[in-house]
A tleap script that builds the chain and sets N, CA, C and O, in Angstrom:
source leaprc.protein.ff14SB
mol = sequence {
  NMET PHE LYS HIE ILE LEU VAL PRO THR ASP
  GLY SER ALA LEU SER GLN ALA ALA LEU GLU
  LYS ALA VAL LEU PHE ALA LYS GLU SER GLY
  ALA ARG ILE SER PHE PHE CYS ALA ALA GLN
  ALA ALA THR MET TYR ASP GLY LEU GLY GLY
  ILE PHE SER ALA GLN THR PRO ALA THR LEU
  ARG ASP ILE ALA ASN ASP ILE SER GLN GLU
  ILE LEU ALA ALA ALA GLU LYS GLN ALA GLN
  MET HIE GLY VAL SER CYS THR THR LEU SER
  GLN ILE ALA GLU GLN PRO TYR ALA ALA ILE
  ILE GLU ALA ALA THR LEU HIE GLY CYS ASP
  LEU ILE PHE MET ALA SER HIE GLY ARG ARG
  GLY LEU ASP ALA LEU LEU LEU GLY SER GLU
  THR GLN LYS VAL LEU THR HIE SER THR ILE
  PRO VAL LEU VAL CYS CARG
}
set mol.1.N position { 0.825 -1.183 0.000 }
set mol.1.CA position { 0.000 0.000 0.000 }
set mol.1.C position { 0.875 1.254 0.000 }
set mol.1.O position { 1.168 1.795 -1.067 }
set mol.2.N position { 1.294 1.723 1.166 }
set mol.2.CA position { 2.173 2.892 1.240 }
set mol.2.C position { 3.607 2.412 1.352 }
set mol.2.O position { 3.906 1.502 2.126 }
set mol.3.N position { 4.490 3.022 0.583 }
set mol.3.CA position { 5.884 2.584 0.542 }
set mol.3.C position { 6.856 3.596 1.146 }
set mol.3.O position { 7.933 3.226 1.613 }
set mol.4.N position { 6.471 4.874 1.135 }
set mol.4.CA position { 7.373 5.925 1.635 }
set mol.4.C position { 6.539 6.964 2.379 }
set mol.4.O position { 5.721 7.665 1.784 }
set mol.5.N position { 6.758 7.050 3.677 }
set mol.5.CA position { 5.946 7.894 4.550 }
set mol.5.C position { 6.762 9.085 5.041 }
set mol.5.O position { 7.871 8.919 5.549 }
set mol.6.N position { 6.209 10.286 4.888 }
set mol.6.CA position { 6.820 11.466 5.479 }
set mol.6.C position { 6.194 11.655 6.859 }
set mol.6.O position { 4.971 11.694 6.996 }
set mol.7.N position { 7.041 11.771 7.872 }
set mol.7.CA position { 6.566 11.957 9.242 }
set mol.7.C position { 7.132 13.280 9.765 }
set mol.7.O position { 8.271 13.332 10.230 }
set mol.8.N position { 6.333 14.348 9.689 }
set mol.8.CA position { 6.777 15.623 10.250 }
set mol.8.C position { 6.777 15.536 11.776 }
set mol.8.O position { 5.878 14.939 12.370 }
set mol.9.N position { 7.774 16.127 12.396 }
set mol.9.CA position { 7.848 16.113 13.851 }
set mol.9.C position { 8.399 17.440 14.347 }
set mol.9.O position { 9.271 18.045 13.723 }
set mol.10.N position { 7.868 17.881 15.491 }
set mol.10.CA position { 8.376 19.106 16.109 }
set mol.10.C position { 8.952 18.838 17.492 }
set mol.10.O position { 9.322 19.768 18.209 }
set mol.11.N position { 9.027 17.560 17.864 }
set mol.11.CA position { 9.600 17.194 19.143 }
set mol.11.C position { 8.642 17.263 20.323 }
set mol.11.O position { 9.014 16.906 21.440 }
set mol.12.N position { 7.414 17.717 20.093 }
set mol.12.CA position { 6.438 17.803 21.181 }
set mol.12.C position { 5.978 16.402 21.581 }
set mol.12.O position { 6.219 15.433 20.861 }
set mol.13.N position { 5.318 16.303 22.725 }
set mol.13.CA position { 4.823 15.009 23.198 }
set mol.13.C position { 3.825 14.409 22.218 }
set mol.13.O position { 3.872 13.208 21.951 }
set mol.14.N position { 2.925 15.223 21.677 }
set mol.14.CA position { 1.948 14.716 20.709 }
set mol.14.C position { 2.624 14.253 19.421 }
set mol.14.O position { 2.260 13.229 18.844 }
set mol.15.N position { 3.594 15.014 18.993 }
set mol.15.CA position { 4.334 14.647 17.797 }
set mol.15.C position { 5.120 13.362 18.019 }
set mol.15.O position { 5.210 12.523 17.123 }
set mol.16.N position { 5.684 13.208 19.200 }
set mol.16.CA position { 6.437 11.994 19.537 }
set mol.16.C position { 5.522 10.771 19.542 }
set mol.16.O position { 5.907 9.704 19.063 }
set mol.17.N position { 4.317 10.923 20.080 }
set mol.17.CA position { 3.360 9.811 20.098 }
set mol.17.C position { 2.985 9.405 18.675 }
set mol.17.O position { 2.885 8.217 18.370 }
set mol.18.N position { 2.779 10.386 17.813 }
set mol.18.CA position { 2.457 10.094 16.410 }
set mol.18.C position { 3.638 9.435 15.712 }
set mol.18.O position { 3.459 8.523 14.905 }
set mol.19.N position { 4.834 9.894 16.021 }
set mol.19.CA position { 6.044 9.326 15.436 }
set mol.19.C position { 6.170 7.846 15.785 }
set mol.19.O position { 6.491 7.024 14.927 }
set mol.20.N position { 5.919 7.514 17.043 }
set mol.20.CA position { 5.994 6.115 17.466 }
set mol.20.C position { 4.970 5.261 16.729 }
set mol.20.O position { 5.270 4.133 16.337 }
set mol.21.N position { 3.770 5.784 16.539 }
set mol.21.CA position { 2.735 5.057 15.792 }
set mol.21.C position { 3.119 4.940 14.321 }
set mol.21.O position { 2.862 3.915 13.690 }
set mol.22.N position { 3.732 5.984 13.778 }
set mol.22.CA position { 4.156 5.947 12.381 }
set mol.22.C position { 5.222 4.879 12.161 }
set mol.22.O position { 5.209 4.186 11.144 }
set mol.23.N position { 6.143 4.747 13.112 }
set mol.23.CA position { 7.195 3.733 13.000 }
set mol.23.C position { 6.571 2.337 12.998 }
set mol.23.O position { 6.950 1.489 12.190 }
set mol.24.N position { 5.626 2.100 13.891 }
set mol.24.CA position { 4.959 0.793 13.931 }
set mol.24.C position { 4.146 0.550 12.659 }
set mol.24.O position { 4.125 -0.563 12.134 }
set mol.25.N position { 3.481 1.588 12.170 }
set mol.25.CA position { 2.716 1.494 10.927 }
set mol.25.C position { 3.651 1.139 9.763 }
set mol.25.O position { 3.335 0.276 8.944 }
set mol.26.N position { 4.797 1.810 9.702 }
set mol.26.CA position { 5.769 1.544 8.636 }
set mol.26.C position { 6.318 0.127 8.736 }
set mol.26.O position { 6.497 -0.549 7.722 }
set mol.27.N position { 6.579 -0.313 9.944 }
set mol.27.CA position { 7.103 -1.665 10.139 }
set mol.27.C position { 6.101 -2.701 9.642 }
set mol.27.O position { 6.469 -3.636 8.932 }
set mol.28.N position { 4.847 -2.533 10.013 }
set mol.28.CA position { 3.799 -3.483 9.606 }
set mol.28.C position { 3.547 -3.473 8.104 }
set mol.28.O position { 3.214 -4.504 7.520 }
set mol.29.N position { 3.704 -2.313 7.484 }
set mol.29.CA position { 3.404 -2.221 6.057 }
set mol.29.C position { 4.643 -2.336 5.168 }
set mol.29.O position { 4.532 -2.341 3.942 }
set mol.30.N position { 5.825 -2.427 5.790 }
set mol.30.CA position { 7.057 -2.555 5.013 }
set mol.30.C position { 7.479 -1.265 4.334 }
set mol.30.O position { 8.211 -1.291 3.344 }
set mol.31.N position { 7.022 -0.139 4.859 }
set mol.31.CA position { 7.345 1.169 4.262 }
set mol.31.C position { 8.615 1.734 4.877 }
set mol.31.O position { 9.042 1.311 5.951 }
set mol.32.N position { 9.198 2.672 4.198 }
set mol.32.CA position { 10.315 3.418 4.758 }
set mol.32.C position { 9.809 4.799 5.162 }
set mol.32.O position { 8.760 5.244 4.696 }
set mol.33.N position { 10.547 5.461 6.015 }
set mol.33.CA position { 10.118 6.754 6.559 }
set mol.33.C position { 11.147 7.830 6.250 }
set mol.33.O position { 12.354 7.592 6.278 }
set mol.34.N position { 10.640 9.013 5.957 }
set mol.34.CA position { 11.459 10.221 5.968 }
set mol.34.C position { 10.918 11.088 7.097 }
set mol.34.O position { 9.801 11.597 7.018 }
set mol.35.N position { 11.717 11.252 8.146 }
set mol.35.CA position { 11.339 12.151 9.235 }
set mol.35.C position { 11.668 13.568 8.791 }
set mol.35.O position { 12.712 13.808 8.183 }
set mol.36.N position { 10.781 14.500 9.093 }
set mol.36.CA position { 10.952 15.875 8.624 }
set mol.36.C position { 10.680 16.849 9.746 }
set mol.36.O position { 9.654 16.764 10.422 }
set mol.37.N position { 11.593 17.764 9.942 }
set mol.37.CA position { 11.427 18.810 10.939 }
set mol.37.C position { 11.485 20.158 10.232 }
set mol.37.O position { 12.506 20.525 9.651 }
set mol.38.N position { 10.382 20.884 10.288 }
set mol.38.CA position { 10.299 22.207 9.664 }
set mol.38.C position { 10.273 23.250 10.770 }
set mol.38.O position { 9.221 23.531 11.345 }
set mol.39.N position { 11.424 23.817 11.063 }
set mol.39.CA position { 11.487 24.871 12.062 }
set mol.39.C position { 10.995 26.167 11.430 }
set mol.39.O position { 11.381 26.525 10.317 }
set mol.40.N position { 10.138 26.855 12.166 }
set mol.40.CA position { 9.581 28.099 11.633 }
set mol.40.C position { 10.633 29.190 11.688 }
set mol.40.O position { 11.273 29.406 12.717 }
set mol.41.N position { 10.804 29.875 10.566 }
set mol.41.CA position { 11.778 30.951 10.471 }
set mol.41.C position { 11.323 32.136 11.313 }
set mol.41.O position { 10.152 32.516 11.287 }
set mol.42.N position { 12.247 32.706 12.048 }
set mol.42.CA position { 11.944 33.911 12.828 }
set mol.42.C position { 12.028 35.114 11.909 }
set mol.42.O position { 12.925 35.218 11.073 }
set mol.43.N position { 11.092 36.005 12.077 }
set mol.43.CA position { 11.153 37.250 11.324 }
set mol.43.C position { 11.887 38.280 12.168 }
set mol.43.O position { 12.223 38.016 13.323 }
set mol.44.N position { 12.130 39.416 11.614 }
set mol.44.CA position { 12.884 40.461 12.276 }
set mol.44.C position { 12.255 40.864 13.611 }
set mol.44.O position { 12.968 41.293 14.519 }
set mol.45.N position { 10.955 40.737 13.745 }
set mol.45.CA position { 10.279 41.235 14.937 }
set mol.45.C position { 9.845 40.146 15.908 }
set mol.45.O position { 9.293 40.462 16.962 }
set mol.46.N position { 10.072 38.886 15.594 }
set mol.46.CA position { 9.625 37.791 16.453 }
set mol.46.C position { 10.328 37.797 17.802 }
set mol.46.O position { 11.467 37.344 17.918 }
set mol.47.N position { 9.655 38.305 18.809 }
set mol.47.CA position { 10.135 38.232 20.172 }
set mol.47.C position { 11.407 39.006 20.458 }
set mol.47.O position { 12.039 38.794 21.493 }
set mol.48.N position { 11.789 39.887 19.572 }
set mol.48.CA position { 13.048 40.580 19.763 }
set mol.48.C position { 12.879 41.950 20.394 }
set mol.48.O position { 13.856 42.549 20.844 }
set mol.49.N position { 11.669 42.447 20.433 }
set mol.49.CA position { 11.462 43.780 20.983 }
set mol.49.C position { 12.283 44.795 20.221 }
set mol.49.O position { 12.294 44.788 18.991 }
set mol.50.N position { 12.966 45.662 20.932 }
set mol.50.CA position { 13.744 46.711 20.291 }
set mol.50.C position { 15.192 46.324 20.069 }
set mol.50.O position { 15.968 47.123 19.544 }
set mol.51.N position { 15.573 45.118 20.455 }
set mol.51.CA position { 16.976 44.718 20.318 }
set mol.51.C position { 17.130 43.831 19.090 }
set mol.51.O position { 16.466 42.802 18.963 }
set mol.52.N position { 18.004 44.241 18.201 }
set mol.52.CA position { 18.201 43.491 16.971 }
set mol.52.C position { 19.592 43.783 16.457 }
set mol.52.O position { 20.028 44.934 16.438 }
set mol.53.N position { 20.284 42.748 16.044 }
set mol.53.CA position { 21.587 42.938 15.425 }
set mol.53.C position { 21.610 42.180 14.110 }
set mol.53.O position { 20.740 41.350 13.846 }
set mol.54.N position { 22.585 42.461 13.309 }
set mol.54.CA position { 22.687 41.812 12.000 }
set mol.54.C position { 22.919 40.306 12.131 }
set mol.54.O position { 22.573 39.548 11.225 }
set mol.55.N position { 23.496 39.869 13.243 }
set mol.55.CA position { 23.788 38.449 13.441 }
set mol.55.C position { 22.598 37.663 13.987 }
set mol.55.O position { 22.619 36.433 13.958 }
set mol.56.N position { 21.576 38.330 14.477 }
set mol.56.CA position { 20.461 37.651 15.129 }
set mol.56.C position { 19.776 36.622 14.236 }
set mol.56.O position { 19.565 35.499 14.694 }
set mol.57.N position { 19.413 36.933 12.986 }
set mol.57.CA position { 18.756 35.907 12.155 }
set mol.57.C position { 19.615 34.659 11.966 }
set mol.57.O position { 19.097 33.544 12.024 }
set mol.58.N position { 20.898 34.825 11.746 }
set mol.58.CA position { 21.781 33.669 11.560 }
set mol.58.C position { 21.892 32.862 12.849 }
set mol.58.O position { 21.911 31.632 12.811 }
set mol.59.N position { 21.965 33.538 13.977 }
set mol.59.CA position { 22.041 32.853 15.270 }
set mol.59.C position { 20.768 32.059 15.519 }
set mol.59.O position { 20.832 30.908 15.951 }
set mol.60.N position { 19.614 32.658 15.254 }
set mol.60.CA position { 18.342 31.969 15.436 }
set mol.60.C position { 18.232 30.764 14.506 }
set mol.60.O position { 17.721 29.720 14.911 }
set mol.61.N position { 18.701 30.893 13.269 }
set mol.61.CA position { 18.703 29.773 12.326 }
set mol.61.C position { 19.577 28.635 12.836 }
set mol.61.O position { 19.199 27.466 12.754 }
set mol.62.N position { 20.748 28.984 13.362 }
set mol.62.CA position { 21.662 27.964 13.889 }
set mol.62.C position { 21.036 27.225 15.069 }
set mol.62.O position { 21.154 26.005 15.176 }
set mol.63.N position { 20.378 27.959 15.945 }
set mol.63.CA position { 19.719 27.334 17.100 }
set mol.63.C position { 18.602 26.417 16.629 }
set mol.63.O position { 18.487 25.286 17.101 }
set mol.64.N position { 17.776 26.895 15.699 }
set mol.64.CA position { 16.668 26.084 15.170 }
set mol.64.C position { 17.209 24.833 14.487 }
set mol.64.O position { 16.634 23.753 14.625 }
set mol.65.N position { 18.300 24.970 13.757 }
set mol.65.CA position { 18.897 23.818 13.079 }
set mol.65.C position { 19.417 22.797 14.090 }
set mol.65.O position { 19.233 21.593 13.908 }
set mol.66.N position { 20.062 23.272 15.152 }
set mol.66.CA position { 20.572 22.363 16.190 }
set mol.66.C position { 19.425 21.601 16.856 }
set mol.66.O position { 19.527 20.395 17.078 }
set mol.67.N position { 18.347 22.295 17.172 }
set mol.67.CA position { 17.192 21.652 17.802 }
set mol.67.C position { 16.575 20.635 16.842 }
set mol.67.O position { 16.220 19.531 17.254 }
set mol.68.N position { 16.448 21.002 15.569 }
set mol.68.CA position { 15.901 20.083 14.561 }
set mol.68.C position { 16.730 18.814 14.478 }
set mol.68.O position { 16.181 17.716 14.400 }
set mol.69.N position { 18.049 18.958 14.493 }
set mol.69.CA position { 18.926 17.785 14.391 }
set mol.69.C position { 18.782 16.868 15.603 }
set mol.69.O position { 18.856 15.647 15.465 }
set mol.70.N position { 18.575 17.445 16.793 }
set mol.70.CA position { 18.354 16.631 17.992 }
set mol.70.C position { 17.037 15.861 17.887 }
set mol.70.O position { 16.973 14.677 18.219 }
set mol.71.N position { 15.997 16.540 17.425 }
set mol.71.CA position { 14.676 15.909 17.264 }
set mol.71.C position { 14.768 14.774 16.249 }
set mol.71.O position { 14.235 13.688 16.477 }
set mol.72.N position { 15.438 15.024 15.138 }
set mol.72.CA position { 15.540 14.019 14.081 }
set mol.72.C position { 16.415 12.840 14.495 }
set mol.72.O position { 16.140 11.705 14.103 }
set mol.73.N position { 17.457 13.086 15.276 }
set mol.73.CA position { 18.307 11.992 15.749 }
set mol.73.C position { 17.509 11.052 16.653 }
set mol.73.O position { 17.674 9.834 16.583 }
set mol.74.N position { 16.650 11.611 17.495 }
set mol.74.CA position { 15.805 10.780 18.357 }
set mol.74.C position { 14.807 9.980 17.532 }
set mol.74.O position { 14.539 8.818 17.836 }
set mol.75.N position { 14.255 10.598 16.485 }
set mol.75.CA position { 13.312 9.900 15.602 }
set mol.75.C position { 14.008 8.754 14.873 }
set mol.75.O position { 13.465 7.654 14.767 }
set mol.76.N position { 15.202 9.018 14.379 }
set mol.76.CA position { 15.974 7.995 13.671 }
set mol.76.C position { 16.275 6.808 14.590 }
set mol.76.O position { 16.198 5.655 14.166 }
set mol.77.N position { 16.609 7.090 15.826 }
set mol.77.CA position { 16.890 6.036 16.804 }
set mol.77.C position { 15.651 5.165 17.015 }
set mol.77.O position { 15.753 3.941 17.102 }
set mol.78.N position { 14.490 5.800 17.096 }
set mol.78.CA position { 13.225 5.070 17.270 }
set mol.78.C position { 13.000 4.110 16.095 }
set mol.78.O position { 12.646 2.949 16.300 }
set mol.79.N position { 13.204 4.595 14.875 }
set mol.79.CA position { 13.015 3.750 13.692 }
set mol.79.C position { 14.010 2.596 13.683 }
set mol.79.O position { 13.644 1.463 13.369 }
set mol.80.N position { 15.259 2.873 14.023 }
set mol.80.CA position { 16.289 1.835 14.037 }
set mol.80.C position { 15.970 0.746 15.049 }
set mol.80.O position { 16.251 -0.428 14.805 }
set mol.81.N position { 15.385 1.123 16.185 }
set mol.81.CA position { 15.021 0.134 17.212 }
set mol.81.C position { 13.996 -0.871 16.679 }
set mol.81.O position { 13.930 -2.008 17.145 }
set mol.82.N position { 13.203 -0.440 15.701 }
set mol.82.CA position { 12.164 -1.309 15.138 }
set mol.82.C position { 12.542 -1.851 13.754 }
set mol.82.O position { 11.732 -2.512 13.105 }
set mol.83.N position { 13.756 -1.574 13.311 }
set mol.83.CA position { 14.212 -2.081 12.028 }
set mol.83.C position { 13.556 -1.424 10.830 }
set mol.83.O position { 13.427 -2.044 9.774 }
set mol.84.N position { 13.135 -0.164 10.984 }
set mol.84.CA position { 12.489 0.562 9.897 }
set mol.84.C position { 13.508 1.465 9.219 }
set mol.84.O position { 14.193 2.246 9.880 }
set mol.85.N position { 13.604 1.357 7.910 }
set mol.85.CA position { 14.510 2.186 7.127 }
set mol.85.C position { 14.023 3.635 7.161 }
set mol.85.O position { 12.836 3.908 6.983 }
set mol.86.N position { 14.971 4.568 7.396 }
set mol.86.CA position { 14.554 5.975 7.454 }
set mol.86.C position { 15.654 6.916 6.995 }
set mol.86.O position { 16.835 6.573 6.952 }
set mol.87.N position { 15.216 8.100 6.660 }
set mol.87.CA position { 16.110 9.219 6.392 }
set mol.87.C position { 15.581 10.398 7.194 }
set mol.87.O position { 14.444 10.377 7.665 }
set mol.88.N position { 16.403 11.419 7.347 }
set mol.88.CA position { 15.972 12.613 8.063 }
set mol.88.C position { 16.162 13.833 7.178 }
set mol.88.O position { 17.121 13.938 6.414 }
set mol.89.N position { 15.219 14.744 7.309 }
set mol.89.CA position { 15.228 15.980 6.519 }
set mol.89.C position { 14.837 17.129 7.431 }
set mol.89.O position { 14.016 16.960 8.332 }
set mol.90.N position { 15.420 18.293 7.201 }
set mol.90.CA position { 14.998 19.469 7.957 }
set mol.90.C position { 15.058 20.693 7.060 }
set mol.90.O position { 15.768 20.726 6.055 }
set mol.91.N position { 14.295 21.687 7.455 }
set mol.91.CA position { 14.243 22.920 6.681 }
set mol.91.C position { 13.770 24.044 7.591 }
set mol.91.O position { 12.878 23.852 8.417 }
set mol.92.N position { 14.366 25.207 7.435 }
set mol.92.CA position { 13.873 26.407 8.090 }
set mol.92.C position { 12.849 26.994 7.118 }
set mol.92.O position { 13.161 27.232 5.951 }
set mol.93.N position { 11.633 27.226 7.600 }
set mol.93.CA position { 10.562 27.639 6.696 }
set mol.93.C position { 9.682 28.693 7.338 }
set mol.93.O position { 9.420 28.654 8.540 }
set mol.94.N position { 9.230 29.633 6.527 }
set mol.94.CA position { 8.271 30.621 7.022 }
set mol.94.C position { 6.905 29.985 7.205 }
set mol.94.O position { 6.155 30.366 8.104 }
set mol.95.N position { 6.576 29.019 6.360 }
set mol.95.CA position { 5.300 28.321 6.440 }
set mol.95.C position { 5.573 26.820 6.534 }
set mol.95.O position { 5.722 26.153 5.510 }
set mol.96.N position { 5.638 26.286 7.750 }
set mol.96.CA position { 5.960 24.869 7.911 }
set mol.96.C position { 5.042 23.938 7.124 }
set mol.96.O position { 5.519 22.942 6.581 }
set mol.97.N position { 3.749 24.225 7.044 }
set mol.97.CA position { 2.844 23.334 6.311 }
set mol.97.C position { 3.263 23.216 4.853 }
set mol.97.O position { 3.217 22.125 4.283 }
set mol.98.N position { 3.671 24.322 4.244 }
set mol.98.CA position { 4.092 24.303 2.840 }
set mol.98.C position { 5.393 23.506 2.691 }
set mol.98.O position { 5.578 22.789 1.707 }
set mol.99.N position { 6.286 23.634 3.669 }
set mol.99.CA position { 7.542 22.884 3.626 }
set mol.99.C position { 7.281 21.383 3.765 }
set mol.99.O position { 7.961 20.572 3.136 }
set mol.100.N position { 6.296 21.016 4.588 }
set mol.100.CA position { 5.939 19.603 4.753 }
set mol.100.C position { 5.446 19.031 3.425 }
set mol.100.O position { 5.891 17.964 3.003 }
set mol.101.N position { 4.543 19.728 2.779 }
set mol.101.CA position { 3.999 19.265 1.498 }
set mol.101.C position { 5.094 19.209 0.442 }
set mol.101.O position { 5.172 18.252 -0.329 }
set mol.102.N position { 5.933 20.226 0.407 }
set mol.102.CA position { 7.027 20.269 -0.568 }
set mol.102.C position { 7.994 19.099 -0.352 }
set mol.102.O position { 8.423 18.460 -1.312 }
set mol.103.N position { 8.332 18.824 0.905 }
set mol.103.CA position { 9.251 17.713 1.206 }
set mol.103.C position { 8.648 16.384 0.785 }
set mol.103.O position { 9.336 15.543 0.208 }
set mol.104.N position { 7.370 16.190 1.070 }
set mol.104.CA position { 6.702 14.934 0.688 }
set mol.104.C position { 6.714 14.756 -0.827 }
set mol.104.O position { 6.971 13.661 -1.328 }
set mol.105.N position { 6.441 15.815 -1.537 }
set mol.105.CA position { 6.411 15.758 -2.999 }
set mol.105.C position { 7.811 15.535 -3.566 }
set mol.105.O position { 8.016 14.671 -4.419 }
set mol.106.N position { 8.763 16.315 -3.086 }
set mol.106.CA position { 10.138 16.255 -3.584 }
set mol.106.C position { 10.787 14.891 -3.357 }
set mol.106.O position { 11.583 14.437 -4.179 }
set mol.107.N position { 10.451 14.239 -2.247 }
set mol.107.CA position { 11.083 12.964 -1.898 }
set mol.107.C position { 10.229 11.750 -2.261 }
set mol.107.O position { 10.540 10.628 -1.862 }
set mol.108.N position { 9.160 11.973 -3.011 }
set mol.108.CA position { 8.355 10.865 -3.523 }
set mol.108.C position { 7.571 10.108 -2.468 }
set mol.108.O position { 7.344 8.906 -2.607 }
set mol.109.N position { 7.155 10.798 -1.416 }
set mol.109.CA position { 6.369 10.146 -0.368 }
set mol.109.C position { 4.936 9.937 -0.847 }
set mol.109.O position { 4.379 10.765 -1.567 }
set mol.110.N position { 4.353 8.817 -0.435 }
set mol.110.CA position { 2.964 8.552 -0.833 }
set mol.110.C position { 1.999 8.662 0.341 }
set mol.110.O position { 0.812 8.370 0.197 }
set mol.111.N position { 2.505 9.085 1.515 }
set mol.111.CA position { 1.663 9.329 2.686 }
set mol.111.C position { 2.378 10.300 3.612 }
set mol.111.O position { 3.590 10.218 3.807 }
set mol.112.N position { 1.603 11.223 4.180 }
set mol.112.CA position { 2.091 12.094 5.245 }
set mol.112.C position { 1.390 11.631 6.516 }
set mol.112.O position { 0.161 11.587 6.570 }
set mol.113.N position { 2.161 11.290 7.528 }
set mol.113.CA position { 1.629 10.762 8.786 }
set mol.113.C position { 2.011 11.765 9.868 }
set mol.113.O position { 3.186 11.882 10.217 }
set mol.114.N position { 1.023 12.493 10.404 }
set mol.114.CA position { 1.364 13.558 11.343 }
set mol.114.C position { 0.380 13.680 12.488 }
set mol.114.O position { -0.746 13.186 12.425 }
set mol.115.N position { 0.834 14.351 13.536 }
set mol.115.CA position { 0.018 14.580 14.726 }
set mol.115.C position { -0.871 15.798 14.517 }
set mol.115.O position { -0.587 16.683 13.710 }
set mol.116.N position { -1.948 15.802 15.274 }
set mol.116.CA position { -2.784 16.989 15.380 }
set mol.116.C position { -2.694 17.466 16.815 }
set mol.116.O position { -2.869 16.684 17.749 }
set mol.117.N position { -2.423 18.734 16.988 }
set mol.117.CA position { -2.327 19.278 18.338 }
set mol.117.C position { -3.700 19.547 18.935 }
set mol.117.O position { -3.810 19.901 20.109 }
set mol.118.N position { -4.742 19.380 18.138 }
set mol.118.CA position { -6.101 19.442 18.663 }
set mol.118.C position { -6.542 20.807 19.152 }
set mol.118.O position { -7.386 20.905 20.043 }
set mol.119.N position { -5.981 21.864 18.577 }
set mol.119.CA position { -6.437 23.195 18.987 }
set mol.119.C position { -7.869 23.403 18.523 }
set mol.119.O position { -8.254 22.993 17.428 }
set mol.120.N position { -8.639 24.042 19.370 }
set mol.120.CA position { -10.024 24.320 19.046 }
set mol.120.C position { -10.341 25.776 19.386 }
set mol.120.O position { -9.588 26.450 20.088 }
set mol.121.N position { -11.446 26.225 18.881 }
set mol.121.CA position { -11.942 27.550 19.232 }
set mol.121.C position { -10.978 28.658 18.862 }
set mol.121.O position { -10.418 28.683 17.767 }
set mol.122.N position { -10.796 29.583 19.810 }
set mol.122.CA position { -9.981 30.768 19.566 }
set mol.122.C position { -8.525 30.419 19.299 }
set mol.122.O position { -7.887 31.047 18.454 }
set mol.123.N position { -7.985 29.425 20.007 }
set mol.123.CA position { -6.601 29.008 19.759 }
set mol.123.C position { -6.404 28.588 18.310 }
set mol.123.O position { -5.424 28.972 17.671 }
set mol.124.N position { -7.343 27.796 17.794 }
set mol.124.CA position { -7.235 27.336 16.408 }
set mol.124.C position { -7.329 28.507 15.447 }
set mol.124.O position { -6.621 28.549 14.441 }
set mol.125.N position { -8.196 29.451 15.755 }
set mol.125.CA position { -8.376 30.615 14.891 }
set mol.125.C position { -7.130 31.498 14.886 }
set mol.125.O position { -6.676 31.939 13.830 }
set mol.126.N position { -6.584 31.750 16.069 }
set mol.126.CA position { -5.432 32.646 16.176 }
set mol.126.C position { -4.120 31.981 15.776 }
set mol.126.O position { -3.311 32.575 15.064 }
set mol.127.N position { -3.911 30.765 16.228 }
set mol.127.CA position { -2.642 30.086 15.986 }
set mol.127.C position { -2.632 29.307 14.681 }
set mol.127.O position { -1.574 29.058 14.104 }
set mol.128.N position { -3.807 28.929 14.224 }
set mol.128.CA position { -3.883 28.105 13.033 }
set mol.128.C position { -3.436 26.701 13.357 }
set mol.128.O position { -3.059 26.405 14.490 }
set mol.129.N position { -3.476 25.854 12.383 }
set mol.129.CA position { -3.058 24.483 12.575 }
set mol.129.C position { -2.268 24.053 11.357 }
set mol.129.O position { -2.779 24.055 10.237 }
set mol.130.N position { -1.022 23.684 11.584 }
set mol.130.CA position { -0.207 23.208 10.465 }
set mol.130.C position { -0.837 21.954 9.872 }
set mol.130.O position { -0.838 21.774 8.655 }
set mol.131.N position { -1.376 21.084 10.732 }
set mol.131.CA position { -2.023 19.868 10.252 }
set mol.131.C position { -3.219 20.204 9.371 }
set mol.131.O position { -3.389 19.619 8.301 }
set mol.132.N position { -4.041 21.138 9.813 }
set mol.132.CA position { -5.206 21.540 9.025 }
set mol.132.C position { -4.771 22.113 7.679 }
set mol.132.O position { -5.402 21.842 6.658 }
set mol.133.N position { -3.718 22.888 7.673 }
set mol.133.CA position { -3.223 23.474 6.422 }
set mol.133.C position { -2.680 22.388 5.496 }
set mol.133.O position { -2.888 22.447 4.284 }
set mol.134.N position { -1.979 21.390 6.062 }
set mol.134.CA position { -1.493 20.279 5.238 }
set mol.134.C position { -2.679 19.527 4.647 }
set mol.134.O position { -2.687 19.212 3.457 }
set mol.135.N position { -3.687 19.237 5.480 }
set mol.135.CA position { -4.886 18.549 4.989 }
set mol.135.C position { -5.555 19.321 3.861 }
set mol.135.O position { -6.011 18.731 2.882 }
set mol.136.N position { -5.611 20.621 4.000 }
set mol.136.CA position { -6.282 21.466 3.018 }
set mol.136.C position { -5.526 21.537 1.694 }
set mol.136.O position { -6.141 21.544 0.628 }
set mol.137.N position { -4.204 21.588 1.756 }
set mol.137.CA position { -3.418 21.867 0.552 }
set mol.137.C position { -2.715 20.660 -0.077 }
set mol.137.O position { -2.260 20.744 -1.218 }
set mol.138.N position { -2.622 19.558 0.636 }
set mol.138.CA position { -1.875 18.409 0.124 }
set mol.138.C position { -2.684 17.593 -0.878 }
set mol.138.O position { -3.884 17.379 -0.704 }
set mol.139.N position { -2.009 17.147 -1.917 }
set mol.139.CA position { -2.617 16.192 -2.851 }
set mol.139.C position { -2.193 14.768 -2.502 }
set mol.139.O position { -2.677 13.800 -3.089 }
set mol.140.N position { -1.282 14.657 -1.538 }
set mol.140.CA position { -0.811 13.361 -1.029 }
set mol.140.C position { -1.695 12.987 0.151 }
set mol.140.O position { -2.039 13.861 0.946 }
set mol.141.N position { -2.072 11.729 0.294 }
set mol.141.CA position { -2.888 11.331 1.455 }
set mol.141.C position { -2.208 11.709 2.763 }
set mol.141.O position { -0.987 11.631 2.894 }
set mol.142.N position { -3.029 12.121 3.733 }
set mol.142.CA position { -2.543 12.524 5.051 }
set mol.142.C position { -3.261 11.700 6.106 }
set mol.142.O position { -4.491 11.655 6.143 }
set mol.143.N position { -2.483 11.049 6.966 }
set mol.143.CA position { -3.047 10.306 8.084 }
set mol.143.C position { -2.757 11.132 9.335 }
set mol.143.O position { -1.599 11.384 9.668 }
set mol.144.N position { -3.826 11.552 10.029 }
set mol.144.CA position { -3.691 12.385 11.208 }
set mol.144.C position { -3.855 11.533 12.452 }
set mol.144.O position { -4.839 10.808 12.603 }
set mol.145.N position { -2.891 11.629 13.327 }
set mol.145.CA position { -2.892 10.862 14.578 }
set mol.145.C position { -3.238 11.800 15.725 }
set mol.145.O position { -2.609 12.842 15.905 }
set mol.146.N position { -4.262 11.408 16.507 }
set mol.146.CA position { -4.656 12.227 17.663 }
set mol.146.C position { -4.517 11.432 18.920 }
set mol.146.O position { -4.799 11.940 20.005 }
savepdb mol mol.pdb
quit
């Protein structure tokens, strides 16, 4: 059925639970996994107040990249424990949902397996949902784990 699964992860507890289910799903179906971490790019005004230097964007990118690599290393270890073939991918993106869809398409994935943070009401309206955006815009099947 599915041969190559993209599993976006942000390192959160919900994302970790979905990742574990994705690994078991891949093992049972004989699929391989590409773990993907899309760190959201900081803009000039994100949490910086009045303090800003020319090095700040590069420093923030380096920190986001380091965190992404830690998250992906843990995901890779999980897959290896279950004998599931995997690769890891990361990207700094202004719109993580678009990066998830792009990664799935670019790497030939036939399923996106991701967590839903379950935001409702005002939180969902204000914060949005990367999962909802992936569901809305993806032409690749999406399996949402709650």
